[in-house]
N, C-alpha and C positions, 0 to 999 in steps of 0.2 A: 652664524646663520648660514645655511647652505643655499647655493644658487640653483640647486636641483629641485625641480618641481615635479611631484608625482602626479600621475594621471588620476583624476577623481573618478569615482565609480560612475557618477552620472554622465561622464564623458565617454564611457565605453559604449559602443553601439551594440545593438542586438546581434548584428551579423558577427561581430568580434566575439561576443559571448558564445554564440552557437558554434563558432569555429573552435574556440577553446574547449568546449564540451566535446565536440567531435574528435578532437585530438586526444582527449583524456579517456574517452570511452573504452578503448582497448585495454587500458590499465585497470579498469574496474572489473573485479572478478565476482561473479554471482555464484554462490554455492549451489550445488546440485540439490534439487528438492527430492526428498525421499517420501514416498507415499506412506501414509499411516497404515499400520497393520489393521486389517479388517477384523471386526469382532462379530461373532455369530449373534444374531438377535436373541437366542436362548440364553446367552450369557449376560445380557443387559437386564438388570433388575434393580429395584430400589429407587427408580427415578419417579418422582411425583411432580405433577404440574398442577399448580393451583387452578381452580375452575375459572377464575377471572382471566388468567393468562391464556388458558385454552380458548376461551371465548374470543379474546383479542386476536389470537393467531387465526382462529377459524374465520373471523370477519375480514381479515386482511386480504383474502382472495378477491373480495369485491373491488378493491382498489387496483389490483394488478390485472384484472381481466379487461 
């Protein structure tokens, strides 16, 4: 049996955790986003929306206004 006692997660303070995250942040690489290619509206065809779904989406503006 070892005399070494590891720090339990519950004993780590929020400040220590934030400090650890701040030190690691420069190591995290975020890939560059590429914008999706635009498609001309004339090329979009074959999309059908059921009437019930169209009514649902149409009614949603009432909640957002």
